[in-house]
C-alpha positions in Angstrom: 87.1 23.2 20.9 87.4 21.0 17.8 86.6 22.4 14.4 83.7 20.6 12.7 83.7 19.0 9.3 87.4 19.1 8.8 88.7 18.4 5.3 92.4 18.8 5.1 94.0 19.9 1.9 96.8 17.9 0.2 99.3 20.6 1.3 98.1 20.3 4.9 98.3 16.6 4.8 101.9 16.7 3.4 102.9 19.2 6.1 101.4 17.1 8.8 103.3 14.1 7.5 106.4 16.2 7.6 106.2 16.8 11.4 107.2 13.4 12.9 109.4 12.5 9.9 111.0 15.9 10.0 111.7 15.5 13.7 113.2 12.1 13.2 115.4 13.5 10.4 116.9 16.1 12.7 117.2 13.6 15.5 119.1 11.1 13.3 121.3 13.8 11.8 122.2 15.2 15.2 122.9 11.8 16.8 126.4 11.5 15.4 127.5 14.9 16.6 126.0 15.0 20.2 128.1 16.8 22.8 130.6 18.0 20.2 131.6 21.7 20.0 130.0 24.0 17.5 131.0 23.6 13.8 131.4 26.1 11.1 128.2 26.8 9.3 129.8 25.7 6.0 130.8 22.3 7.4 129.6 19.2 5.7 127.1 17.5 8.0 126.3 14.0 6.7 123.9 11.6 8.5 126.7 9.3 9.7 125.4 7.9 12.9 127.8 7.1 15.7 128.1 9.6 18.5 128.4 8.7 22.2 125.7 6.1 22.0 126.8 4.4 18.8 123.6 4.9 16.7 123.6 3.6 13.2 123.4 6.0 10.3 119.8 7.2 10.0 118.8 5.8 13.4 116.7 8.1 15.6 117.3 8.5 19.4 115.2 8.9 22.5 113.7 12.1 21.2 111.7 10.5 18.4 111.1 7.3 20.3 109.2 9.1 23.0 107.3 11.0 20.3 106.4 7.8 18.6 104.7 6.6 21.8 102.5 9.7 21.7 101.8 9.2 18.0 100.9 5.5 18.5 98.1 6.4 20.9 96.8 9.3 18.7 96.8 6.9 15.7 94.4 4.7 17.6 92.0 7.7 17.9 92.6 8.0 21.7 92.2 11.4 23.3 95.6 12.7 24.4 93.9 14.9 27.0 92.3 11.9 28.7 93.9 10.5 31.9 93.6 6.9 30.6 95.5 7.8 27.5 98.2 9.5 29.5 98.3 6.3 31.7 98.9 4.3 28.6 101.6 6.8 27.5 103.6 6.5 30.7 103.4 2.7 30.5 104.6 2.7 26.9 107.5 5.0 27.9 108.4 2.6 30.7 108.6 -0.3 28.3 110.7 1.7 25.9 113.1 2.8 28.7 113.9 -0.8 29.7 116.0 -1.3 26.6 116.7 2.2 25.2 120.2 3.1 24.3 119.8 6.6 25.6 117.3 8.1 28.1 117.7 11.6 29.5 118.6 11.6 33.2 115.5 13.4 34.3 113.2 11.3 32.3 114.9 8.1 33.4 114.6 9.1 37.0 110.8 9.7 36.7 110.2 6.5 34.7 112.3 4.4 37.0 110.3 5.8 40.0 107.0 4.7 38.5 108.0 1.5 36.7 106.1 -0.7 39.2 102.9 1.3 38.7 103.2 3.4 35.6 100.3 5.8 35.7 100.1 9.5 34.7 99.3 10.6 38.3 102.3 8.7 39.7 104.5 10.2 36.9 103.4 13.7 37.7 104.0 13.1 41.4 107.5 11.7 40.7 108.3 14.6 38.4 107.3 17.1 41.2 109.3 15.2 43.8 112.4 15.3 41.6 111.9 19.0 41.1 111.6 19.6 44.8 114.7 17.5 45.6 116.9 19.0 43.0 115.5 22.5 42.7 115.2 22.2 39.0 113.5 20.1 36.3 113.8 22.3 33.2 115.6 19.9 30.9 114.7 19.7 27.2 113.2 16.2 27.4 109.6 17.1 27.1 110.1 19.7 24.4 111.9 17.2 22.2 108.9 14.9 22.0 106.0 17.4 21.8 105.6 17.6 18.0 103.0 14.8 17.4 100.6 16.5 19.8 100.2 19.2 17.2 99.3 16.7 14.5 96.9 14.8 16.7 95.0 17.9 17.9 95.2 19.9 14.7 91.4 20.2 14.5 91.3 21.9 17.9 91.9 25.5 18.9 95.3 26.6 19.9 94.4 27.0 23.6 93.5 23.3 23.8 96.6 22.3 22.0 98.8 24.3 24.4 96.9 22.8 27.4 97.5 19.2 26.3 101.1 19.9 25.4 101.6 21.2 28.9 99.9 18.2 30.4 102.1 15.7 28.6 105.2 17.8 29.4 104.3 17.6 33.1 104.4 13.8 33.1 108.2 14.0 33.4 109.0 17.7 33.7 107.5 19.7 36.5 109.2 23.0 35.7 106.6 25.4 34.2 109.2 26.7 31.8 109.2 23.3 30.2 105.4 23.6 29.9 105.7 27.1 28.4 108.2 25.9 25.8 106.0 22.9 24.8 103.0 25.1 24.5 104.8 27.6 22.3 106.4 25.1 20.0 103.4 22.8 19.7 101.1 25.7 18.7 103.7 26.9 16.2 103.8 23.5 14.6 100.0 23.3 14.4 99.9 26.8 12.9 102.6 25.9 10.3 100.7 22.8 9.3 97.4 24.7 8.9 98.7 27.8 7.2 102.2 27.0 5.8 103.5 29.9 7.9 106.3 30.0 10.5 105.2 32.1 13.5 106.9 31.1 16.7 105.0 34.0 18.5 101.5 32.7 17.6 101.2 31.1 21.0 102.6 33.9 23.2 99.1 35.0 24.2 98.5 31.6 25.7 101.2 32.2 28.3 100.7 34.2 31.6 101.1 37.9 31.1 104.6 38.1 32.8 105.9 35.1 30.8 104.7 36.6 27.6 107.3 39.4 28.0 110.0 37.0 29.1 109.5 34.6 26.1 109.2 37.5 23.7 112.6 38.8 24.7 114.0 35.3 24.4 112.7 34.9 20.9 114.2 38.2 19.9 117.5 37.0 21.3 117.2 33.8 19.3 116.8 35.8 16.1 119.7 38.1 17.0 122.2 35.2 17.7 123.3 32.0 16.0 122.6 28.5 17.5 126.1 28.1 18.9 125.5 31.0 21.3 122.9 28.9 23.2 125.5 26.4 24.5 123.4 25.4 27.5 120.9 23.7 25.2 120.2 20.9 27.6 118.0 23.5 29.3 114.6 23.6 27.7 114.8 27.4 27.2 118.1 27.4 25.3 117.1 24.3 23.4 114.1 26.2 22.0 116.1 29.3 21.4 118.8 27.3 19.6 116.2 25.5 17.5 114.4 28.7 16.5 117.7 30.4 15.8 118.6 27.6 13.4 115.3 27.9 11.6 115.4 31.7 11.5 119.0 32.0 10.3 118.8 29.3 7.7 116.1 31.3 5.8 117.9 32.7 2.8 116.7 36.3 2.5 119.2 37.3 -0.2 119.1 34.8 -3.0 116.0 33.6 -4.8 116.0 29.7 -5.2 116.7 28.7 -8.7 115.6 25.2 -9.8 117.9 25.2 -12.7 121.0 25.4 -10.5 119.5 23.0 -8.0 118.4 25.3 -5.2 114.9 25.3 -3.9 112.8 27.0 -1.3 112.3 23.6 0.3 116.0 23.4 1.0 115.2 25.5 4.1 114.1 22.2 5.7 117.6 20.5 5.5 119.4 23.8 6.0 117.7 24.4 9.3 118.5 21.0 10.6 122.2 21.3 9.6 122.3 24.8 11.2 120.9 23.2 14.4 123.5 20.5 14.4 126.4 23.0 13.8 125.4 24.7 17.0 126.9 21.8 19.0 126.0 20.4 22.4 122.8 18.5 22.6 122.6 18.3 18.8 120.2 15.5 18.3 117.6 17.1 20.5 117.9 20.7 19.2 117.8 19.4 15.6 114.8 17.2 16.4 113.0 20.1 17.9 113.8 22.2 14.8 112.9 19.4 12.5 109.4 19.1 13.8 108.6 22.7 13.2 110.4 23.2 9.9 108.9 19.8 8.7 105.5 21.3 9.6 106.3 24.3 7.3 107.7 22.4 4.3 106.1 18.9 4.6 107.1 15.3 4.0 107.9 16.2 0.4 110.8 18.5 1.5 112.7 15.8 3.4 115.7 14.7 1.3 115.0 11.2 0.0 118.6 10.3 0.8 117.7 10.8 4.5 114.3 9.3 4.2 115.7 6.1 2.8 117.8 5.4 5.9 115.6 6.7 8.7 114.8 4.0 11.3 114.6 3.2 14.9 112.6 2.1 17.9 110.3 0.1 17.8 111.6 -1.4 14.5 110.0 1.3 12.3 111.1 3.2 9.2 110.2 6.6 7.8 107.1 5.3 6.0 105.8 4.1 9.4 106.2 7.6 10.8 104.1 8.8 7.9 101.5 6.2 8.6 101.3 7.1 12.3 101.0 10.8 11.4 98.3 10.2 8.9 96.3 8.2 11.3 96.8 10.7 14.1 95.7 13.5 11.9 92.5 11.6 11.1 91.8 10.5 14.7 92.4 6.9 13.8 89.4 6.9 11.5 90.7 5.3 8.4 89.0 2.3 6.8 90.9 -1.0 6.6 90.6 -0.8 2.8 92.3 2.6 2.6 95.9 3.9 2.5 98.0 3.7 4.6 96.6 0.7 6.4 95.5 -1.5 3.5 97.9 -4.3 2.8 97.7 -4.0 -1.0 96.4 -0.8 -2.6 93.6 -1.5 -5.1 94.2 0.0 -8.5 92.2 -2.6 -10.5 89.9 0.0 -12.0 92.8 1.9 -13.6 93.2 -0.3 -16.7 96.4 -1.9 -18.0 98.9 -1.8 -15.1 101.3 -4.6 -16.0 103.5 -3.0 -18.7 107.2 -2.5 -18.0 110.1 -1.6 -20.3 113.9 -1.3 -20.0 115.5 2.0 -20.9 118.4 1.3 -23.2 119.8 4.9 -22.9 120.1 4.4 -19.1 121.4 0.8 -18.5 119.8 -0.8 -15.4 116.7 1.3 -15.5 113.2 -0.1 -15.9 110.0 1.9 -16.1 106.4 0.8 -15.9 103.1 0.7 -14.1 102.2 -0.4 -10.6 101.8 -4.2 -11.2 105.5 -4.3 -12.2 106.4 -3.6 -8.5 104.4 -6.6 -7.5 106.3 -8.9 -9.9 109.7 -7.2 -10.4 111.6 -7.6 -13.6 114.5 -10.1 -13.3 117.5 -8.6 -11.5 115.7 -5.5 -10.2 116.9 -4.8 -6.6 115.7 -1.2 -6.1 112.4 0.6 -6.6 111.4 4.2 -6.9 107.6 4.5 -6.4 105.7 7.6 -7.4 102.3 6.5 -6.2 100.8 5.1 -3.0 101.3 1.4 -2.2 99.9 -0.8 0.4 101.5 -1.6 3.8 102.5 -5.0 2.5 104.0 -3.8 -0.7 106.9 -1.8 0.6 109.6 -2.9 0.4 108.9 -4.9 -2.7 109.8 -8.6 -2.4 113.5 -9.1 -2.6 114.3 -5.4 -2.2 116.0 -4.1 1.0 114.0 -1.5 2.8 116.4 1.3 2.2 116.4 0.6 -1.6 112.6 1.1 -2.0 112.1 4.8 -2.3 108.7 6.4 -2.0 108.1 9.8 -3.5 105.2 12.1 -2.5 104.0 13.1 -5.9 100.3 13.6 -7.0 99.3 13.6 -10.7 97.4 16.9 -10.6 98.1 20.3 -12.3 96.9 22.5 -9.4 99.8 23.8 -7.4 98.2 23.0 -4.0 98.6 19.3 -4.7 102.4 19.4 -5.0 103.5 22.4 -3.1 107.2 21.4 -3.5 106.8 20.1 -7.1 110.2 21.2 -8.5 112.1 19.8 -5.5 110.1 16.6 -5.6 110.8 15.9 -9.2 114.5 16.8 -8.7 114.8 14.5 -5.7 113.1 11.6 -7.5 115.5 11.8 -10.4 118.4 12.2 -8.1 117.5 9.0 -6.3 117.1 7.1 -9.6 120.6 8.3 -10.5 122.1 7.4 -7.1 120.7 3.9 -7.1 122.0 3.3 -10.6 125.4 4.7 -9.6 125.4 2.1 -6.7 125.2 -0.6 -9.4 121.5 -1.4 -8.8 118.8 -2.4 -11.3 116.1 0.1 -10.7 112.4 0.1 -11.3 110.7 3.5 -11.7 106.9 3.3 -11.6 103.6 5.0 -10.8 100.1 3.7 -11.3 99.8 3.6 -15.1 103.1 4.9 -16.2 101.3 7.7 -17.9 102.4 11.0 -16.3 104.6 10.8 -13.2 106.9 8.0 -14.4 107.5 9.6 -17.9 108.1 13.0 -16.3 110.9 11.7 -14.0 112.3 9.5 -16.8 112.4 12.6 -19.2 114.2 14.6 -16.5 116.6 11.8 -15.9 117.5 11.4 -19.6 117.8 15.2 -20.0 120.3 15.3 -17.2 122.3 12.2 -17.9 122.5 12.0 -21.7 123.4 14.4 -24.6 120.0 13.7 -26.2 117.9 16.7 -27.4 114.6 17.4 -25.9 112.8 16.0 -28.9 114.9 12.8 -28.8 114.1 12.4 -25.1 110.4 12.7 -25.5 110.5 10.3 -28.4 112.2 7.7 -26.3 109.8 8.3 -23.4 106.9 7.7 -25.8 108.5 4.5 -27.1 109.1 2.9 -23.7 105.9 4.2 -22.2 103.4 4.2 -25.0 100.5 5.6 -22.9 102.5 8.5 -21.6 100.7 11.9 -21.3 102.7 14.1 -18.9 100.5 16.7 -17.3 101.2 20.4 -18.0 102.4 21.2 -14.5 105.1 18.5 -14.6 106.2 19.7 -18.1 106.6 23.2 -16.9 108.6 22.0 -13.8 110.9 20.1 -16.1 111.5 23.3 -18.1 112.4 25.1 -14.9 114.7 22.3 -13.8 116.4 22.0 -17.2 115.8 25.3 -19.1 116.5 25.5 -22.8 116.4 21.7 -23.1 113.3 21.0 -21.1 110.0 20.6 -22.9 109.4 20.2 -26.5 107.5 17.6 -28.5 
């Protein structure tokens, strides 16, 4: 049953946007380490690409590609439970598999068998026949792609979500344990988006009575052991156990996050993915599975912008496209053509003077301004950090490479529910400005009016990169952005990020 009159909060929308992008982050991170032995938990785990299939840095693999096919249909408002939608899904997967770098053996066998007539019924039959021939079909290939089902069906009850997750699993994986795993994980993702809570056991009651006990013991074991202990993670059961173990053990129960020293609660997102990758084996898949759930917990705003900048993959998409698909799927495809994220140019004409832009002498190469400055970039600017929504045709800005146009999820409101990772978001925005400048780029930092978001990030940047006092920083901010009026929540966050020098003036 679907809940009526749904109105999602900003935090829920952010968390929903974190599911597919979070999954892609884990997938791309793990791609370069696939089939390698476990690593020490203290190892550096950069997003380097490579691996056995030679993926580029930031490129997602078959895990995210198959999930995108699900999200595409949901973004059109199609019912994932409908046979016709599942027919279209199988057909889309068949098209993808023709040129994919990497397709799981079980999935490839099923899709190859139905390529001449790609329907859901034929796929289910092929999956069953494969199971009967081999005696097994419990690979992790259906669990790795299940995350967008939760976003698309968020307005439905958990029983329906589990039912559809099972049905889509069965298109390639006949083994009921694959269906159980997908049901558990998808319901946990939906619950995390709705409530902000991680509860892997929330869906246990939706399993058969005997399987409830089996899976409860498995989840206990996942919490008692570290990911490397689940070395058979090509099997759907140990893939789930490894992913949950990574999420569970990357929670820091001892130390409270401290913004001033650069540690945040939202670090759990990236820590969980790194923990999953360090487990070894099928690293891209385990990290993708973990990324979908931990992304549902922490949201799009918790994804490191350094990762977000380089995410890309089939079918020629980037991270912002995953956000667009997620937003549309969440809203059943019911978004007007004049609205974000589908509108080509976002209309801010009623917001007043939007054309001003200034250079910041204290930070060579940095320009700050309002939204029209991104539509007509200052001479020499080759990187942009946007703190407001832009239209689909405005990113990347003309003359800027896609990876050098950074979009930050930041809302100019003082209520905490609008920016549930506020300190982390401001920290990340400033860090990306500094990184782009260090790369030798000319950077434009902007929001809509240059009134609150832009001066907040600029103030934090100057506090961190110069010896100026707080009063001097805010005086400079007022000079280069004469309309600046930073909201109280942002000012308090700056004080937490830079105590003792943060907010004055």
